[in-house]
C-alpha positions as CSV (number, residue, x, y, z in Angstrom):
1,M,0.0,0.0,0.0
2,G,1.3,3.4,-0.9
3,L,0.7,6.8,0.6
4,W,1.4,10.0,-1.3
5,K,0.4,13.5,0.0
6,T,1.3,17.0,-0.9
7,G,3.2,19.0,1.7
8,T,1.4,20.7,4.5
9,P,1.4,24.5,4.5
10,F,3.0,26.5,7.2
11,T,3.2,30.2,8.2
12,V,6.3,32.2,9.1
13,V,5.7,34.4,12.2
14,T,7.7,37.0,14.0
15,G,7.8,34.9,17.2
16,S,8.1,38.0,19.4
17,D,6.0,41.0,20.3
18,A,8.8,43.1,21.7
19,P,9.8,46.5,20.3
20,G,12.0,46.0,17.3
21,Y,10.5,42.5,16.7
22,G,6.8,43.1,16.7
23,N,4.0,45.6,17.0
24,V,3.6,45.3,20.8
25,D,-0.1,44.3,20.6
26,G,0.2,41.2,22.9
27,V,0.1,38.7,20.0
28,T,3.2,36.8,19.2
29,G,1.9,35.1,16.0
30,D,2.2,38.2,13.9
31,R,3.4,37.7,10.3
32,P,6.5,39.6,9.3
33,N,7.1,41.8,6.2
34,L,8.4,40.0,3.1
35,L,11.4,41.6,1.5
36,N,12.2,39.1,-1.2
37,P,9.1,37.8,-3.1
38,S,11.2,35.4,-5.2
39,I,11.0,32.9,-2.3
40,L,7.2,32.6,-2.4
41,G,5.9,29.2,-3.4
42,R,8.9,27.3,-2.3
43,A,8.6,23.8,-0.8
44,I,11.0,23.4,2.1
45,A,11.8,19.8,1.9
46,H,15.1,18.8,3.5
47,P,17.2,19.9,6.5
48,D,20.3,20.4,4.4
49,T,18.6,23.0,2.2
50,S,15.9,24.5,4.4
51,M,17.8,27.5,5.7
52,A,19.0,28.4,2.1
53,L,15.5,28.2,0.7
54,L,14.0,30.1,3.6
55,P,16.6,32.8,4.4
56,R,16.1,35.1,7.4
57,S,17.2,38.0,5.1
58,A,14.0,37.7,3.1
59,F,11.9,38.9,6.0
60,A,11.7,42.0,8.2
61,F,10.1,42.5,11.6
62,I,7.0,44.6,11.9
63,P,7.8,48.3,12.7
64,L,6.3,49.7,15.9
65,G,2.8,50.9,15.1
66,Q,2.2,48.8,12.0
67,A,-0.7,46.4,12.6
68,R,0.7,43.4,10.6
69,G,3.3,42.4,8.1
70,N,2.6,41.8,4.4
71,L,3.4,38.1,4.4
72,G,0.3,35.9,3.8
73,Y,-0.9,33.0,5.9
74,N,0.3,29.4,4.9
75,T,2.6,30.9,2.3
76,F,5.1,28.0,2.3
77,R,4.8,24.2,2.2
78,K,6.9,21.5,3.9
79,D,7.8,18.3,2.0
80,G,5.0,15.9,1.1
81,V,4.6,12.3,2.4
82,H,5.8,9.4,0.2
83,N,5.5,6.1,1.9
84,I,5.2,2.4,1.0
85,N,4.0,-0.2,3.5
86,A,4.0,-3.9,2.5
87,A,2.9,-7.2,3.8
88,I,3.2,-10.8,2.7
89,S,1.6,-13.9,4.2
90,R,1.4,-17.6,3.6
91,S,-0.8,-20.3,5.2
92,F,0.3,-23.9,5.6
93,A,-2.2,-26.8,6.3
94,V,-0.9,-28.7,9.3
95,G,-3.6,-31.4,9.3
96,G,-7.4,-31.4,9.6
97,E,-8.7,-27.9,10.4
98,R,-5.4,-26.7,11.7
99,K,-3.1,-24.3,9.9
100,L,0.0,-22.3,10.4
101,V,0.1,-18.7,9.1
102,L,3.3,-16.8,8.6
103,R,3.2,-13.1,7.9
104,A,5.8,-10.4,7.4
105,E,5.0,-6.7,7.4
106,S,7.0,-3.6,6.7
107,V,6.1,0.0,7.6
108,N,8.0,2.6,5.6
109,L,9.6,-0.1,3.4
110,T,11.8,2.3,1.5
111,N,13.0,4.0,4.7
112,T,12.0,7.5,3.4
113,P,12.1,10.2,6.1
114,Q,9.2,12.6,6.5
115,F,10.6,15.8,7.8
116,A,8.8,18.2,10.1
117,S,8.1,21.8,9.1
118,P,11.0,24.3,9.5
119,W,11.1,26.4,12.6
120,P,8.7,29.2,11.7
121,E,9.6,31.9,14.3
122,L,11.8,34.7,12.8
123,A,13.0,35.8,16.2
124,S,14.4,32.3,17.0
125,P,18.0,31.4,16.3
126,A,16.6,28.1,14.8
127,F,14.5,29.9,12.2
128,G,14.3,28.0,8.9
129,S,16.0,24.8,10.3
130,I,14.3,21.4,10.3
131,T,15.1,19.6,13.5
132,N,12.8,16.7,13.5
133,T,11.1,13.9,11.5
134,L,7.5,12.9,11.6
135,N,8.0,9.2,11.2
136,D,10.2,6.5,12.5
137,G,12.6,4.6,10.2
138,R,11.8,1.4,8.5
139,A,10.2,-1.2,10.7
140,F,9.6,-4.9,10.2
141,R,7.2,-7.2,12.0
142,F,7.0,-11.0,11.7
143,L,4.0,-12.9,12.9
144,V,3.4,-16.6,13.4
145,R,-0.2,-17.8,14.1
146,F,-1.5,-21.3,14.7
147,Q,-5.2,-21.8,14.0
148,F,-7.1,-24.7,15.3
């Protein structure tokens, strides 16, 4: 069985509401101003390239007194999900109504990582970095069942 999904959208936020970082209205989820529109529409897919694709220099904090930045909501996407799970089983007659069933299953057969969203808070030193995965690595499970 395969699972393919497009990437989940995420929003870049200022991450602060202090003077010089935000508009001091008590809300830390304000969106910043976009300085470089060429980065719009990018899919941020891998930890090795995330900070280059989402550079801090492309954004500016909201000046004091400005209600909100010009960056839209859910402007970027993280990488999609590409996963293959597989199972194989075989039944053996043992005699009469009894049988032995052997089954092998694999979750994430191709061992493809699914990375989390990049850190979205502009005020954070970790801005733009991907520091986590959403799935575990490849896993196998073997089952033996005796039916009578």
